[in-house]
A tleap script that builds the chain and sets N, CA, C and O, in Angstrom:
source leaprc.protein.ff14SB
mol = sequence {
  NPRO PRO ALA PRO VAL ARG VAL GLY HIE ALA
  HIE GLY ASP ASP ARG GLY GLU PHE LEU LEU
  ALA LEU ALA PRO ALA ALA ILE ARG GLY SER
  GLU LEU PRO ARG THR ILE ASP ILE ARG VAL
  VAL VAL TYR GLY PRO ALA GLN VAL GLN PRO
  PRO ASP PRO ALA ASP LEU PRO GLU LEU ASP
  PRO TRP TRP ASP LEU PRO LEU GLU GLN VAL
  PRO ALA PRO GLY ALA ALA ASP ASP VAL SER
  PRO GLY ARG ARG LEU PRO ASP GLY TYR VAL
  ALA GLY ASP GLU ARG GLN VAL THR PHE VAL
  VAL GLY ARG ALA LEU SER ALA ALA ASP ASP
  ILE ASP ASP PHE SER PHE ALA LEU PRO CVAL
}
set mol.1.N position { 3.690 9.653 43.695 }
set mol.1.CA position { 3.450 8.682 42.836 }
set mol.1.C position { 5.037 7.878 42.143 }
set mol.1.O position { 6.140 8.377 41.918 }
set mol.2.N position { 4.437 6.245 41.933 }
set mol.2.CA position { 5.563 5.642 41.432 }
set mol.2.C position { 5.936 5.997 39.850 }
set mol.2.O position { 5.049 6.229 39.027 }
set mol.3.N position { 6.923 6.009 39.621 }
set mol.3.CA position { 7.922 5.899 38.454 }
set mol.3.C position { 6.791 5.597 37.202 }
set mol.3.O position { 5.941 4.706 37.209 }
set mol.4.N position { 7.010 6.496 36.245 }
set mol.4.CA position { 6.270 5.821 34.826 }
set mol.4.C position { 7.128 4.333 34.993 }
set mol.4.O position { 8.230 4.087 35.483 }
set mol.5.N position { 6.129 3.503 34.374 }
set mol.5.CA position { 6.667 2.339 33.236 }
set mol.5.C position { 6.177 2.286 32.719 }
set mol.5.O position { 4.962 2.479 32.699 }
set mol.6.N position { 7.303 1.808 31.573 }
set mol.6.CA position { 7.109 1.526 30.152 }
set mol.6.C position { 6.026 0.498 29.572 }
set mol.6.O position { 6.471 -0.498 30.143 }
set mol.7.N position { 5.419 0.233 29.175 }
set mol.7.CA position { 4.316 -0.951 28.801 }
set mol.7.C position { 4.014 -1.489 28.050 }
set mol.7.O position { 3.247 -2.446 27.946 }
set mol.8.N position { 4.934 -0.605 26.998 }
set mol.8.CA position { 4.269 -1.218 25.170 }
set mol.8.C position { 5.147 -0.621 24.168 }
set mol.8.O position { 5.925 0.168 24.705 }
set mol.9.N position { 5.289 -0.706 23.008 }
set mol.9.CA position { 5.699 0.157 21.744 }
set mol.9.C position { 4.967 -0.928 20.786 }
set mol.9.O position { 4.590 -2.095 20.895 }
set mol.10.N position { 4.967 0.475 19.400 }
set mol.10.CA position { 4.474 -0.272 18.510 }
set mol.10.C position { 4.989 0.875 17.296 }
set mol.10.O position { 5.179 2.091 17.313 }
set mol.11.N position { 5.093 -0.124 16.323 }
set mol.11.CA position { 6.146 0.764 14.983 }
set mol.11.C position { 4.506 1.035 14.281 }
set mol.11.O position { 3.658 0.150 14.386 }
set mol.12.N position { 4.215 2.298 13.601 }
set mol.12.CA position { 3.651 2.788 12.258 }
set mol.12.C position { 4.169 1.962 11.256 }
set mol.12.O position { 5.270 1.412 11.263 }
set mol.13.N position { 2.872 1.884 9.959 }
set mol.13.CA position { 2.699 1.468 9.070 }
set mol.13.C position { 3.062 2.457 8.192 }
set mol.13.O position { 3.928 3.295 8.441 }
set mol.14.N position { 2.259 2.373 6.891 }
set mol.14.CA position { 2.913 3.046 5.777 }
set mol.14.C position { 1.349 4.514 5.865 }
set mol.14.O position { 1.278 5.697 5.531 }
set mol.15.N position { 0.356 3.482 6.515 }
set mol.15.CA position { -0.611 4.501 6.821 }
set mol.15.C position { -0.890 5.518 8.398 }
set mol.15.O position { -1.980 6.026 8.663 }
set mol.16.N position { 0.439 5.645 9.341 }
set mol.16.CA position { 0.533 5.515 10.809 }
set mol.16.C position { -0.461 4.802 11.871 }
set mol.16.O position { -0.557 5.038 13.075 }
set mol.17.N position { -1.198 3.830 11.059 }
set mol.17.CA position { -1.445 3.191 11.664 }
set mol.17.C position { -0.702 1.787 12.783 }
set mol.17.O position { 0.080 1.036 12.201 }
set mol.18.N position { -0.907 1.576 13.925 }
set mol.18.CA position { -0.216 0.942 15.075 }
set mol.18.C position { -1.551 0.055 15.642 }
set mol.18.O position { -2.778 0.165 15.647 }
set mol.19.N position { -0.459 -0.943 16.142 }
set mol.19.CA position { -0.919 -2.155 16.822 }
set mol.19.C position { -0.004 -2.000 18.258 }
set mol.19.O position { 1.141 -2.444 18.348 }
set mol.20.N position { -0.745 -1.261 19.410 }
set mol.20.CA position { 0.122 -1.174 20.270 }
set mol.20.C position { 0.101 -2.427 21.398 }
set mol.20.O position { -0.581 -1.830 22.232 }
set mol.21.N position { 0.379 -3.832 22.066 }
set mol.21.CA position { -0.286 -4.405 22.866 }
set mol.21.C position { 0.170 -4.143 24.106 }
set mol.21.O position { 1.308 -4.493 23.796 }
set mol.22.N position { 0.313 -3.767 25.489 }
set mol.22.CA position { 0.446 -3.695 26.380 }
set mol.22.C position { 0.694 -5.369 27.455 }
set mol.22.O position { 0.011 -6.370 27.676 }
set mol.23.N position { 2.074 -4.860 27.867 }
set mol.23.CA position { 2.721 -6.287 28.616 }
set mol.23.C position { 2.426 -6.040 30.172 }
set mol.23.O position { 2.735 -4.953 30.661 }
set mol.24.N position { 1.789 -7.109 31.008 }
set mol.24.CA position { 1.345 -7.784 31.906 }
set mol.24.C position { 1.970 -6.490 33.175 }
set mol.24.O position { 1.624 -6.198 34.320 }
set mol.25.N position { 3.013 -5.996 32.242 }
set mol.25.CA position { 3.751 -4.485 33.854 }
set mol.25.C position { 2.105 -3.579 33.635 }
set mol.25.O position { 1.919 -2.724 34.502 }
set mol.26.N position { 1.518 -3.654 33.086 }
set mol.26.CA position { 0.638 -2.178 32.778 }
set mol.26.C position { -0.462 -2.333 34.153 }
set mol.26.O position { -0.595 -1.405 34.952 }
set mol.27.N position { -1.115 -3.472 34.268 }
set mol.27.CA position { -1.558 -3.627 35.317 }
set mol.27.C position { -0.799 -4.003 36.603 }
set mol.27.O position { -0.016 -4.951 36.645 }
set mol.28.N position { -1.080 -3.194 37.661 }
set mol.28.CA position { -0.172 -3.638 39.346 }
set mol.28.C position { -1.636 -4.066 39.873 }
set mol.28.O position { -2.823 -3.769 39.735 }
set mol.29.N position { -0.645 -5.105 40.679 }
set mol.29.CA position { -2.068 -6.424 41.623 }
set mol.29.C position { -1.883 -7.382 41.016 }
set mol.29.O position { -1.314 -7.891 40.050 }
set mol.30.N position { -3.123 -7.647 42.615 }
set mol.30.CA position { -4.052 -8.981 42.060 }
set mol.30.C position { -5.251 -9.335 41.554 }
set mol.30.O position { -5.663 -10.475 41.343 }
set mol.31.N position { -5.880 -8.140 41.341 }
set mol.31.CA position { -7.256 -7.577 40.392 }
set mol.31.C position { -7.474 -7.318 39.594 }
set mol.31.O position { -7.527 -6.120 39.872 }
set mol.32.N position { -7.848 -7.368 38.010 }
set mol.32.CA position { -7.365 -6.908 36.643 }
set mol.32.C position { -8.819 -5.658 36.585 }
set mol.32.O position { -9.860 -6.229 36.259 }
set mol.33.N position { -8.923 -4.745 36.740 }
set mol.33.CA position { -9.517 -3.684 36.714 }
set mol.33.C position { -9.784 -3.669 35.542 }
set mol.33.O position { -9.129 -4.177 34.632 }
set mol.34.N position { -11.192 -2.831 35.441 }
set mol.34.CA position { -12.234 -2.583 34.193 }
set mol.34.C position { -11.247 -1.816 33.161 }
set mol.34.O position { -11.407 -2.267 32.027 }
set mol.35.N position { -10.536 -1.065 33.205 }
set mol.35.CA position { -9.687 0.361 32.405 }
set mol.35.C position { -8.627 0.467 33.094 }
set mol.35.O position { -8.491 0.627 34.307 }
set mol.36.N position { -7.911 0.375 32.313 }
set mol.36.CA position { -6.672 1.400 32.808 }
set mol.36.C position { -6.543 2.782 31.875 }
set mol.36.O position { -7.136 2.942 30.808 }
set mol.37.N position { -5.701 3.682 32.461 }
set mol.37.CA position { -5.125 4.718 31.773 }
set mol.37.C position { -3.866 4.482 31.451 }
set mol.37.O position { -3.111 3.966 32.275 }
set mol.38.N position { -3.486 4.793 30.310 }
set mol.38.CA position { -1.943 4.932 29.918 }
set mol.38.C position { -1.726 6.265 29.182 }
set mol.38.O position { -2.697 7.019 29.119 }
set mol.39.N position { -0.593 6.635 28.633 }
set mol.39.CA position { 0.092 7.887 28.396 }
set mol.39.C position { 0.274 7.194 27.365 }
set mol.39.O position { 0.557 6.000 27.468 }
set mol.40.N position { 0.176 7.660 26.453 }
set mol.40.CA position { 0.220 7.336 24.632 }
set mol.40.C position { 1.086 8.544 24.109 }
set mol.40.O position { 0.662 9.614 23.671 }
set mol.41.N position { 2.787 8.016 24.293 }
set mol.41.CA position { 3.319 9.723 22.775 }
set mol.41.C position { 3.788 8.722 22.017 }
set mol.41.O position { 4.344 7.679 22.363 }
set mol.42.N position { 3.398 9.306 20.492 }
set mol.42.CA position { 3.966 9.179 19.169 }
set mol.42.C position { 4.809 9.883 19.030 }
set mol.42.O position { 4.843 11.010 19.523 }
set mol.43.N position { 5.829 9.296 18.208 }
set mol.43.CA position { 7.833 9.749 18.111 }
set mol.43.C position { 7.726 9.980 16.354 }
set mol.43.O position { 6.697 9.761 15.716 }
set mol.44.N position { 8.607 10.310 15.950 }
set mol.44.CA position { 8.571 10.945 14.476 }
set mol.44.C position { 9.911 11.610 14.067 }
set mol.44.O position { 10.555 12.113 14.988 }
set mol.45.N position { 10.342 11.671 13.005 }
set mol.45.CA position { 10.971 11.685 12.811 }
set mol.45.C position { 10.983 13.734 12.814 }
set mol.45.O position { 9.968 14.401 12.610 }
set mol.46.N position { 12.663 14.448 13.154 }
set mol.46.CA position { 12.362 15.377 13.437 }
set mol.46.C position { 12.599 16.345 12.463 }
set mol.46.O position { 12.538 17.540 12.749 }
set mol.47.N position { 12.988 15.767 10.814 }
set mol.47.CA position { 13.160 16.277 9.751 }
set mol.47.C position { 12.950 15.926 8.831 }
set mol.47.O position { 13.664 14.940 8.645 }
set mol.48.N position { 12.093 16.196 7.663 }
set mol.48.CA position { 11.420 15.833 6.177 }
set mol.48.C position { 12.019 16.006 5.022 }
set mol.48.O position { 11.492 16.906 4.368 }
set mol.49.N position { 13.474 15.180 4.197 }
set mol.49.CA position { 13.293 15.658 3.101 }
set mol.49.C position { 12.482 16.842 2.181 }
set mol.49.O position { 11.268 16.635 2.170 }
set mol.50.N position { 12.759 17.621 1.679 }
set mol.50.CA position { 11.435 17.757 0.003 }
set mol.50.C position { 12.055 16.806 -0.903 }
set mol.50.O position { 13.196 16.581 -1.306 }
set mol.51.N position { 10.594 16.206 -1.121 }
set mol.51.CA position { 10.932 15.681 -2.577 }
set mol.51.C position { 11.391 15.945 -3.943 }
set mol.51.O position { 10.898 16.729 -4.754 }
set mol.52.N position { 12.538 15.079 -4.098 }
set mol.52.CA position { 13.275 15.335 -5.450 }
set mol.52.C position { 13.342 14.057 -6.331 }
set mol.52.O position { 13.556 12.917 -5.919 }
set mol.53.N position { 13.091 14.498 -7.806 }
set mol.53.CA position { 12.400 15.107 -8.571 }
set mol.53.C position { 10.673 15.823 -7.598 }
set mol.53.O position { 10.020 15.254 -6.723 }
set mol.54.N position { 10.496 16.882 -8.091 }
set mol.54.CA position { 8.978 17.534 -6.485 }
set mol.54.C position { 8.247 16.589 -7.249 }
set mol.54.O position { 7.115 16.476 -6.777 }
set mol.55.N position { 8.385 16.046 -7.989 }
set mol.55.CA position { 6.876 14.811 -8.620 }
set mol.55.C position { 7.199 13.757 -8.079 }
set mol.55.O position { 6.508 12.790 -8.398 }
set mol.56.N position { 8.315 13.517 -7.092 }
set mol.56.CA position { 7.825 12.360 -6.807 }
set mol.56.C position { 6.710 11.619 -5.812 }
set mol.56.O position { 6.225 10.488 -5.855 }
set mol.57.N position { 6.548 12.531 -5.065 }
set mol.57.CA position { 5.139 12.184 -4.330 }
set mol.57.C position { 3.586 11.516 -5.790 }
set mol.57.O position { 2.703 10.709 -5.498 }
set mol.58.N position { 3.668 11.839 -6.468 }
set mol.58.CA position { 2.665 11.539 -7.499 }
set mol.58.C position { 3.629 10.177 -8.301 }
set mol.58.O position { 2.990 9.205 -8.703 }
set mol.59.N position { 5.029 10.207 -8.467 }
set mol.59.CA position { 5.158 8.894 -9.084 }
set mol.59.C position { 5.594 7.676 -7.912 }
set mol.59.O position { 5.916 6.547 -8.285 }
set mol.60.N position { 5.554 8.100 -6.341 }
set mol.60.CA position { 5.888 6.958 -5.039 }
set mol.60.C position { 5.471 7.423 -4.107 }
set mol.60.O position { 6.025 8.245 -3.377 }
set mol.61.N position { 4.035 6.780 -3.963 }
set mol.61.CA position { 3.216 7.536 -2.696 }
set mol.61.C position { 3.597 7.254 -1.364 }
set mol.61.O position { 2.819 7.559 -0.460 }
set mol.62.N position { 4.816 6.651 -1.081 }
set mol.62.CA position { 5.683 5.875 -0.414 }
set mol.62.C position { 6.994 6.594 -0.270 }
set mol.62.O position { 7.836 6.158 0.515 }
set mol.63.N position { 7.203 7.628 -0.955 }
set mol.63.CA position { 8.030 8.347 -1.137 }
set mol.63.C position { 9.327 8.442 0.285 }
set mol.63.O position { 10.448 7.990 0.520 }
set mol.64.N position { 7.863 9.706 1.231 }
set mol.64.CA position { 8.517 9.904 2.296 }
set mol.64.C position { 8.908 8.920 3.531 }
set mol.64.O position { 9.489 9.380 4.514 }
set mol.65.N position { 8.601 7.696 3.446 }
set mol.65.CA position { 8.580 6.789 4.867 }
set mol.65.C position { 9.965 6.936 4.690 }
set mol.65.O position { 10.520 7.210 3.626 }
set mol.66.N position { 10.704 6.670 6.191 }
set mol.66.CA position { 12.244 6.300 5.993 }
set mol.66.C position { 12.625 4.781 5.796 }
set mol.66.O position { 12.042 3.701 5.898 }
set mol.67.N position { 13.586 5.120 5.542 }
set mol.67.CA position { 14.053 3.557 5.053 }
set mol.67.C position { 14.380 3.354 6.602 }
set mol.67.O position { 14.794 4.287 7.290 }
set mol.68.N position { 14.156 2.005 7.130 }
set mol.68.CA position { 15.278 1.742 8.797 }
set mol.68.C position { 15.893 0.587 8.522 }
set mol.68.O position { 15.552 -0.416 7.894 }
set mol.69.N position { 17.190 1.009 9.299 }
set mol.69.CA position { 18.926 0.362 9.015 }
set mol.69.C position { 18.133 -0.634 10.338 }
set mol.69.O position { 17.973 -0.420 11.539 }
set mol.70.N position { 17.764 -1.772 9.439 }
set mol.70.CA position { 17.947 -3.131 10.351 }
set mol.70.C position { 19.221 -3.927 10.763 }
set mol.70.O position { 19.490 -4.477 9.695 }
set mol.71.N position { 20.207 -4.343 11.685 }
set mol.71.CA position { 21.228 -4.490 12.279 }
set mol.71.C position { 21.184 -6.019 11.704 }
set mol.71.O position { 20.092 -6.573 11.574 }
set mol.72.N position { 22.173 -6.560 11.427 }
set mol.72.CA position { 22.136 -8.227 11.042 }
set mol.72.C position { 21.916 -9.083 12.105 }
set mol.72.O position { 22.229 -8.587 13.188 }
set mol.73.N position { 21.507 -10.134 12.142 }
set mol.73.CA position { 21.179 -10.895 13.047 }
set mol.73.C position { 22.784 -11.193 14.066 }
set mol.73.O position { 23.963 -11.438 13.813 }
set mol.74.N position { 21.708 -10.937 15.605 }
set mol.74.CA position { 22.402 -11.356 16.155 }
set mol.74.C position { 23.488 -9.701 16.597 }
set mol.74.O position { 24.122 -9.631 17.650 }
set mol.75.N position { 23.474 -8.892 15.853 }
set mol.75.CA position { 24.140 -7.622 16.038 }
set mol.75.C position { 23.170 -6.747 16.991 }
set mol.75.O position { 21.963 -6.990 16.977 }
set mol.76.N position { 23.841 -5.449 18.049 }
set mol.76.CA position { 23.130 -4.953 18.850 }
set mol.76.C position { 21.720 -4.133 18.110 }
set mol.76.O position { 21.633 -3.664 16.976 }
set mol.77.N position { 20.693 -4.170 19.216 }
set mol.77.CA position { 19.623 -3.226 18.212 }
set mol.77.C position { 18.768 -3.334 19.344 }
set mol.77.O position { 18.189 -4.274 19.889 }
set mol.78.N position { 18.884 -1.606 19.626 }
set mol.78.CA position { 17.847 -1.493 20.715 }
set mol.78.C position { 16.305 -0.738 20.183 }
set mol.78.O position { 15.155 -0.778 20.619 }
set mol.79.N position { 16.842 -0.185 19.241 }
set mol.79.CA position { 15.646 0.110 18.081 }
set mol.79.C position { 14.816 -0.617 18.015 }
set mol.79.O position { 14.060 -0.366 18.954 }
set mol.80.N position { 14.321 -1.717 17.248 }
set mol.80.CA position { 13.716 -2.687 16.976 }
set mol.80.C position { 12.601 -2.824 18.450 }
set mol.80.O position { 11.375 -2.723 18.502 }
set mol.81.N position { 13.453 -3.048 19.373 }
set mol.81.CA position { 12.244 -3.723 20.451 }
set mol.81.C position { 12.022 -2.130 21.362 }
set mol.81.O position { 11.812 -2.488 22.521 }
set mol.82.N position { 11.993 -0.900 21.322 }
set mol.82.CA position { 11.818 -0.390 21.094 }
set mol.82.C position { 12.455 0.374 22.562 }
set mol.82.O position { 11.689 1.051 23.248 }
set mol.83.N position { 13.558 0.239 22.866 }
set mol.83.CA position { 14.630 0.266 23.934 }
set mol.83.C position { 15.015 1.989 24.139 }
set mol.83.O position { 15.240 2.633 25.164 }
set mol.84.N position { 14.966 2.496 22.327 }
set mol.84.CA position { 15.656 3.277 21.467 }
set mol.84.C position { 15.260 4.127 20.777 }
set mol.84.O position { 15.065 3.712 19.635 }
set mol.85.N position { 14.959 5.513 20.962 }
set mol.85.CA position { 14.150 6.123 19.200 }
set mol.85.C position { 15.300 6.032 18.141 }
set mol.85.O position { 16.516 6.167 18.281 }
set mol.86.N position { 14.424 5.721 16.875 }
set mol.86.CA position { 15.817 5.592 15.687 }
set mol.86.C position { 15.993 7.503 16.063 }
set mol.86.O position { 15.360 8.406 16.610 }
set mol.87.N position { 17.647 7.211 15.139 }
set mol.87.CA position { 18.216 8.082 15.658 }
set mol.87.C position { 17.246 9.670 14.408 }
set mol.87.O position { 16.737 9.432 13.312 }
set mol.88.N position { 17.288 10.921 15.004 }
set mol.88.CA position { 16.474 11.865 14.750 }
set mol.88.C position { 15.003 12.142 15.204 }
set mol.88.O position { 14.199 13.033 14.929 }
set mol.89.N position { 14.974 11.392 15.746 }
set mol.89.CA position { 13.298 11.223 16.174 }
set mol.89.C position { 13.023 11.687 17.365 }
set mol.89.O position { 13.621 11.319 18.376 }
set mol.90.N position { 11.791 12.813 17.344 }
set mol.90.CA position { 11.111 13.907 18.754 }
set mol.90.C position { 10.300 13.033 19.083 }
set mol.90.O position { 10.351 11.943 18.515 }
set mol.91.N position { 9.419 13.263 20.004 }
set mol.91.CA position { 8.406 13.400 20.112 }
set mol.91.C position { 6.664 14.166 20.097 }
set mol.91.O position { 6.431 15.120 20.840 }
set mol.92.N position { 6.010 13.822 19.540 }
set mol.92.CA position { 4.942 14.283 18.891 }
set mol.92.C position { 3.629 14.109 20.024 }
set mol.92.O position { 3.642 14.317 21.238 }
set mol.93.N position { 2.588 13.683 19.205 }
set mol.93.CA position { 1.243 14.231 19.861 }
set mol.93.C position { 1.636 12.439 20.807 }
set mol.93.O position { 2.084 11.324 20.539 }
set mol.94.N position { 0.883 13.514 22.419 }
set mol.94.CA position { 1.117 13.103 23.961 }
set mol.94.C position { -0.588 12.526 23.908 }
set mol.94.O position { -1.317 13.061 23.073 }
set mol.95.N position { -1.160 11.458 24.799 }
set mol.95.CA position { -2.369 11.959 25.510 }
set mol.95.C position { -2.961 10.833 26.238 }
set mol.95.O position { -3.076 9.793 25.589 }
set mol.96.N position { -3.473 10.829 27.797 }
set mol.96.CA position { -3.459 9.821 28.522 }
set mol.96.C position { -5.175 8.878 27.574 }
set mol.96.O position { -6.229 9.457 27.309 }
set mol.97.N position { -4.903 7.639 27.343 }
set mol.97.CA position { -5.883 6.829 27.035 }
set mol.97.C position { -6.384 5.886 27.487 }
set mol.97.O position { -5.622 4.986 27.841 }
set mol.98.N position { -7.958 5.681 27.677 }
set mol.98.CA position { -8.318 4.930 28.686 }
set mol.98.C position { -8.785 3.978 27.841 }
set mol.98.O position { -9.671 4.149 27.004 }
set mol.99.N position { -7.798 2.308 28.203 }
set mol.99.CA position { -7.939 1.044 27.597 }
set mol.99.C position { -9.303 0.284 28.560 }
set mol.99.O position { -9.461 0.213 29.779 }
set mol.100.N position { -9.928 -0.085 27.712 }
set mol.100.CA position { -10.913 -1.232 28.526 }
set mol.100.C position { -10.190 -2.356 28.269 }
set mol.100.O position { -9.779 -2.743 27.175 }
set mol.101.N position { -9.982 -3.157 29.977 }
set mol.101.CA position { -8.890 -4.318 29.838 }
set mol.101.C position { -9.669 -5.732 28.981 }
set mol.101.O position { -10.699 -6.191 29.473 }
set mol.102.N position { -9.111 -6.328 27.743 }
set mol.102.CA position { -8.985 -7.243 26.831 }
set mol.102.C position { -9.553 -6.637 25.944 }
set mol.102.O position { -10.163 -7.504 25.318 }
set mol.103.N position { -9.796 -5.354 25.341 }
set mol.103.CA position { -10.775 -5.209 24.312 }
set mol.103.C position { -9.858 -4.741 23.298 }
set mol.103.O position { -8.786 -4.510 23.858 }
set mol.104.N position { -9.778 -4.450 21.828 }
set mol.104.CA position { -9.040 -3.876 21.543 }
set mol.104.C position { -9.119 -2.109 20.861 }
set mol.104.O position { -8.863 -2.130 19.657 }
set mol.105.N position { -9.221 -1.609 21.047 }
set mol.105.CA position { -9.742 0.449 20.466 }
set mol.105.C position { -9.076 1.360 19.617 }
set mol.105.O position { -8.007 1.958 19.739 }
set mol.106.N position { -9.941 1.339 18.721 }
set mol.106.CA position { -9.899 1.709 17.686 }
set mol.106.C position { -10.385 3.329 17.110 }
set mol.106.O position { -10.447 4.161 18.015 }
set mol.107.N position { -10.745 3.859 15.635 }
set mol.107.CA position { -11.291 4.920 15.465 }
set mol.107.C position { -12.441 5.126 15.957 }
set mol.107.O position { -12.819 6.216 16.385 }
set mol.108.N position { -13.272 3.821 15.935 }
set mol.108.CA position { -14.833 3.130 15.819 }
set mol.108.C position { -15.229 3.811 17.220 }
set mol.108.O position { -16.339 4.264 17.499 }
set mol.109.N position { -14.071 3.787 18.056 }
set mol.109.CA position { -14.631 3.446 19.151 }
set mol.109.C position { -14.266 5.190 19.958 }
set mol.109.O position { -13.891 5.430 21.106 }
set mol.110.N position { -14.484 5.890 19.117 }
set mol.110.CA position { -14.387 7.524 19.462 }
set mol.110.C position { -13.058 8.013 20.024 }
set mol.110.O position { -13.083 8.867 20.910 }
set mol.111.N position { -11.894 7.534 19.574 }
set mol.111.CA position { -10.248 7.562 19.672 }
set mol.111.C position { -9.776 8.724 18.645 }
set mol.111.O position { -9.510 8.400 17.487 }
set mol.112.N position { -9.700 9.708 18.946 }
set mol.112.CA position { -8.805 10.505 18.057 }
set mol.112.C position { -7.770 10.534 17.326 }
set mol.112.O position { -6.717 10.121 17.811 }
set mol.113.N position { -7.795 10.960 16.160 }
set mol.113.CA position { -6.002 10.077 15.507 }
set mol.113.C position { -5.353 11.139 15.953 }
set mol.113.O position { -5.592 12.331 15.759 }
set mol.114.N position { -4.535 10.640 16.550 }
set mol.114.CA position { -3.010 11.253 16.972 }
set mol.114.C position { -2.182 11.688 15.153 }
set mol.114.O position { -2.025 11.393 13.968 }
set mol.115.N position { -1.879 12.741 16.469 }
set mol.115.CA position { -1.027 13.572 14.815 }
set mol.115.C position { 0.664 13.587 15.149 }
set mol.115.O position { 1.338 13.390 16.160 }
set mol.116.N position { 0.910 13.880 13.942 }
set mol.116.CA position { 2.640 14.265 14.318 }
set mol.116.C position { 2.656 15.520 13.360 }
set mol.116.O position { 2.003 15.505 12.317 }
set mol.117.N position { 3.518 16.750 13.787 }
set mol.117.CA position { 3.210 17.904 13.270 }
set mol.117.C position { 4.796 17.818 13.458 }
set mol.117.O position { 5.220 17.526 14.576 }
set mol.118.N position { 5.442 17.993 12.700 }
set mol.118.CA position { 6.953 18.348 12.518 }
set mol.118.C position { 7.169 19.696 13.166 }
set mol.118.O position { 6.598 20.698 12.734 }
set mol.119.N position { 8.167 19.734 14.423 }
set mol.119.CA position { 9.135 20.623 15.055 }
set mol.119.C position { 9.235 21.593 13.572 }
set mol.119.O position { 9.347 21.228 12.402 }
set mol.120.N position { 9.114 23.402 14.373 }
set mol.120.CA position { 9.358 24.534 13.458 }
set mol.120.C position { 10.833 25.227 13.939 }
set mol.120.O position { 11.282 26.203 13.338 }
savepdb mol mol.pdb
quit
């Protein structure tokens, strides 16, 4: 079998929702198939710091969102375009998803939520 080809990447928002747009490389050959199976992997931080003070989650609902360090314009950046994971990120949930070509998928299409459980 041919080696896997990366055909897209996405960044989650504050609710963990993401939009994954597939690159043209996702489909090989000259004819468009009706569906395509893609292995989707979700990544997240290996460790989360406990809230300090303890009531921080009540004070700030986004307290545990990681702050992205975006390089200055023109500086090297392999994270934003998805060529490299942010430091400290590890693989979480992974599964095959069948995409219908030309159609968006969502929870309304009976796609189970992805979950990310921190490693123990």
